[in-house]
ZAMARGU-4260 file (C-alpha; in steps of 0.2 Angstrom, whole numbers, plus 5000, padded with zeros to 4 digits):
<rodrens>
0) 5192/4754/5129 | 5176/4764/5130 | 5179/4783/5130 | 5171/4794/5144 | 5159/4806/5136
5) 5159/4824/5143 | 5145/4836/5139 | 5150/4854/5141 | 5136/4866/5145 | 5139/4885/5144
10) 5135/4902/5138 | 5151/4902/5128 | 5159/4920/5129 | 5175/4927/5136 | 5185/4917/5148
15) 5172/4903/5148 | 5174/4901/5129 | 5193/4901/5130 | 5192/4888/5145 | 5182/4875/5135
20) 5192/4877/5119 | 5208/4874/5129 | 5201/4858/5137 | 5195/4852/5120 | 5212/4856/5112
25) 5222/4847/5125 | 5212/4832/5133 | 5217/4815/5128 | 5205/4809/5113 | 5209/4791/5116
30) 5201/4792/5134 | 5188/4806/5132 | 5175/4812/5119 | 5166/4828/5121 | 5150/4838/5115
35) 5147/4856/5118 | 5130/4864/5121 | 5129/4883/5121 | 5119/4898/5116 | 5112/4904/5099
40) 5121/4920/5100 | 5137/4918/5111 | 5150/4911/5099 | 5149/4907/5080 | 5165/4898/5079
45) 5167/4879/5078 | 5174/4869/5092 | 5189/4857/5088 | 5197/4843/5097 | 5216/4839/5100
50) 5216/4831/5082 | 5208/4846/5074 | 5192/4837/5071 | 5176/4847/5074 | 5167/4843/5091
55) 5149/4840/5090 | 5140/4855/5096 | 5122/4860/5099 | 5114/4877/5101 | 5100/4881/5113
60) 5092/4896/5122 | 5105/4899/5135 | 5107/4918/5138 | 5117/4927/5151 | 5103/4935/5161
65) 5089/4927/5170 | 5075/4923/5158 | 5062/4910/5164 | 5056/4907/5146 | 5073/4905/5138
70) 5079/4895/5153 | 5065/4883/5152 | 5067/4880/5134 | 5085/4877/5136 | 5082/4864/5150
75) 5070/4855/5139 | 5081/4855/5123 | 5097/4850/5133 | 5087/4835/5141 | 5083/4830/5123
80) 5101/4831/5117 | 5108/4822/5132 | 5095/4808/5131 | 5102/4805/5113 | 5120/4808/5117
85) 5121/4798/5134 | 5136/4807/5142 | 5145/4800/5157 | 5147/4818/5164 | 5141/4835/5163
90) 5154/4849/5165 | 5143/4865/5168 | 5152/4882/5166 | 5148/4899/5174 | 5132/4904/5183
95) 5119/4901/5169 | 5127/4885/5162 | 5129/4880/5180 | 5111/4881/5185 | 5104/4874/5169
100) 5117/4860/5169 | 5114/4855/5187 | 5095/4855/5184 | 5097/4844/5169 | 5109/4833/5179
105) 5096/4830/5192 | 5082/4826/5180 | 5093/4814/5170 | 5103/4807/5184 | 5120/4812/5177
110) 5134/4818/5188 | 5139/4836/5186 | 5155/4845/5188 | 5152/4864/5190 | 5165/4878/5186
115) 5159/4895/5192 | 5172/4906/5183 | 5168/4919/5197 | 5152/4917/5207 | 5137/4926/5200
120) 5133/4935/5217 | 5149/4945/5216 | 5142/4953/5200 | 5130/4966/5207 | 5131/4981/5219
125) 5113/4977/5225 | 5113/4969/5242 | 5096/4961/5238 | 5102/4953/5222 | 5118/4948/5230
130) 5109/4938/5243 | 5097/4931/5230 | 5111/4925/5219 | 5121/4918/5234 | 5105/4909/5240
135) 5103/4901/5222 | 5121/4896/5222 | 5119/4888/5240 | 5103/4879/5235 | 5111/4871/5220
140) 5127/4867/5229 | 5117/4852/5236 | 5115/4836/5227 | 5126/4826/5215 | 5138/4840/5210
145) 5157/4842/5211 | 5164/4860/5212 | 5179/4863/5201 | 5186/4880/5205 | 5198/4889/5193
150) 5209/4896/5207 | 5212/4892/5226 | 5204/4908/5231 | 5188/4903/5221 | 5188/4886/5230
155) 5190/4894/5247 | 5175/4906/5243 | 5165/4891/5238 | 5168/4882/5254 | 5167/4898/5266
160) 5153/4908/5258 | 5143/4897/5246 | 5142/4881/5257 | 5151/4868/5248 | 5160/4855/5259
165) 5178/4851/5257 | 5174/4834/5250 | 5165/4841/5235 | 5176/4855/5231 | 5193/4856/5222
170) 5203/4868/5211 | 5213/4866/5196 | 5221/4883/5191 | 5217/4890/5174 | 5232/4887/5162
175) 5236/4889/5144 | 5247/4883/5130 | 5264/4891/5129 | 5264/4906/5117 | 5278/4901/5105
180) 5275/4914/5091 | 5267/4931/5089 | 5257/4934/5074 | 5255/4951/5065 | 5240/4961/5069
185) 5224/4958/5059 | 5218/4976/5064 | 5224/4993/5062 | 5236/5000/5075 | 5230/5017/5081
190) 5239/5018/5098 | 5256/5024/5102 | 5272/5013/5103 | 5273/5014/5122 | 5257/5009/5131
195) 5250/4998/5145 | 5235/4987/5142 | 5221/4977/5149 | 5208/4964/5143 | 5190/4965/5148
200) 5173/4971/5143 | 5167/4987/5151 | 5157/4980/5165 | 5154/4981/5184 | 5166/4966/5186
205) 5181/4974/5177 | 5178/4992/5184 | 5186/5001/5169 | 5180/5017/5176 | 5193/5015/5191
210) 5206/5011/5178 | 5203/5028/5169 | 5203/5037/5185 | 5220/5029/5190 | 5227/5033/5172
215) 5221/5051/5174 | 5232/5053/5190 | 5247/5044/5182 | 5247/5056/5168 | 5249/5071/5179
220) 5266/5064/5182 | 5270/5054/5167 | 5261/5052/5150 | 5256/5034/5146 | 5243/5027/5134
225) 5230/5013/5139 | 5224/5000/5127 | 5207/4992/5133 | 5203/4976/5123 | 5186/4967/5124
230) 5173/4980/5120 | 5159/4969/5114 | 5140/4964/5115 | 5141/4961/5134 | 5148/4978/5139
235) 5135/4985/5150 | 5146/4999/5157 | 5153/5005/5140 | 5143/5022/5141 | 5149/5025/5159
240) 5167/5021/5153 | 5166/5033/5139 | 5158/5047/5150 | 5172/5045/5162 | 5185/5046/5148
245) 5176/5062/5142 | 5174/5070/5159 | 5193/5068/5163 | 5198/5073/5146 | 5207/5056/5143
250) 5201/5053/5125 | 5219/5055/5118 | 5226/5043/5131 | 5214/5028/5130 | 5210/5016/5115
255) 5195/5005/5117 | 5196/4990/5105 | 5182/4979/5100 | 5183/4960/5102 | 5197/4954/5091
260) 5207/4938/5087 | 5216/4930/5101 | 5232/4932/5091 | 5229/4951/5091 | 5227/4950/5110
265) 5244/4941/5111 | 5252/4954/5100 | 5246/4969/5109 | 5251/4961/5126 | 5268/4956/5120
270) 5272/4974/5116 | 5265/4983/5131 | 5276/4989/5146 | 5265/4979/5158 | 5247/4973/5161
275) 5234/4981/5173 | 5218/4974/5181 | 5206/4984/5191 | 5193/4970/5193 | 5181/4969/5207
280) 5181/4950/5206 | 5188/4936/5195 | 5189/4917/5194 | 5206/4916/5187 | 5209/4928/5172
285) 5217/4921/5156 | 5223/4938/5151 | 5235/4939/5166 | 5241/4921/5163 | 5244/4926/5145
290) 5254/4941/5151 | 5264/4930/5162 | 5268/4918/5147 | 5273/4934/5137 | 5285/4940/5151
295) 5274/4954/5156 | 5271/4959/5174 | 5255/4965/5181 | 5248/4977/5193 | 5231/4971/5199
300) 5217/4973/5212 | 5217/4961/5227 | 5203/4949/5221 | 5201/4930/5218 | 5211/4925/5204
305) 5222/4941/5203 | 5230/4937/5220 | 5233/4919/5215 | 5242/4924/5199 | 5252/4939/5205
310) 5264/4939/5220 | 5266/4956/5226 | 5284/4962/5223 | 5289/4947/5213 | 5280/4947/5196
315) 5270/4963/5199 | 5260/4972/5212 | 5244/4968/5221 | 5234/4984/5226 | 5218/4985/5237
320) 5202/4988/5228 | 5198/5007/5225 | 5215/5013/5231 | 5218/5025/5217 | 5234/5033/5225
325) 5243/5016/5228 | 5238/5010/5211 | 5245/5026/5203 | 5261/5025/5213 | 5264/5007/5208
330) 5261/5011/5189 | 5274/5025/5190 | 5286/5014/5199 | 5286/5001/5185 | 5286/5015/5172
335) 5302/5024/5179 | 5312/5009/5186 | 5318/4999/5171 | 5328/4987/5182 | 5313/4982/5192
340) 5302/4980/5177 | 5315/4969/5169 | 5316/4958/5185 | 5297/4957/5186 | 5297/4952/5168
345) 5309/4937/5171 | 5299/4932/5186 | 5282/4933/5176 | 5288/4921/5164 | 5295/4909/5177
350) 5278/4910/5186 | 5270/4904/5170 | 5282/4890/5167 | 5281/4883/5184 | 5262/4885/5187
355) 5251/4889/5172 | 5257/4879/5157 | 5242/4868/5152 | 5253/4853/5148 | 5257/4851/5167
360) 5238/4853/5172 | 5228/4844/5159 | 5231/4827/5167 | 5223/4834/5183 | 5207/4837/5174
365) 5208/4820/5166 | 5210/4812/5183 | 5195/4822/5189 | 5184/4816/5175 | 5189/4798/5177
370) 5186/4799/5196 | 5169/4807/5194 | 5163/4796/5180 | 5167/4780/5190 | 5160/4787/5206
375) 5143/4788/5199
</rodrens>
């Protein structure tokens, strides 16, 4: 039987990179084959399939920001690759991969599945840029494209705000493999034994400045350390975060860690009291799913993805954005109430088992690939 070939196109960093690797590592190799097209400077790690064979990958000039020269070069080079590879489907990821993938799909007559991983227009405070990015998303929602959201909230936003119709939009929740063992740290441990943590580059999206402000208020009542994982090359707010830490005198209470091995992230989450997120927007964050899998509850802001994963009062707390007082109170409550923390921890793991184990969801993605390949 001829295998269906999927071409993944992405700027492969952060959650997008994790998403693609999880697909490649779990999808049925007897029915599907894959290639990956990504940027020159996003990831330097090879991609592997379920049988641990290297997946054919190609580098191109995909960059995160709008760049007419780089974007045009990427379109031309990807067209060349796809004419040679002849995929049955394109799976385009994130804003930049989504735009380029849909352009290439139109030019070559290949059906496109587009996964936003959080819509680009949510990423700016500028009303003008927000309207421009939303218009671009609306414009490219037309044509031969299927929207695959990573959470129900993201799908609802696609229909209500971006302009996708219900027929061309669906959602499959992000999910991961069960975390069966915790490896030793590959980095030096420089933070206290008792701490809370988060994963996310210092950026407008993650709003780490708010997290520091909340921690400052918490520490007036009870001392707790914060570990922030994910400081890396795409950390536009790093200096702002450092300035906030310095201005509040929180240097001894916060550890900023560079990008590290995923096994290190699991180790650090597994030993924390609980996880927190102050994100302004998300698709569906893997770090919270990983926390659930490690029996760690979360205190999160009320945004797409966060609200899908955390049920307020069951496996954590959901707090309105920028509500410093309520966020502080919820952190203090979990720090002081061991019985509640234990209950939330059990519920966190149960949430993972029931909803976010990839063994239960990969078949949904395979069915979507089959359906879209045959419908074109």
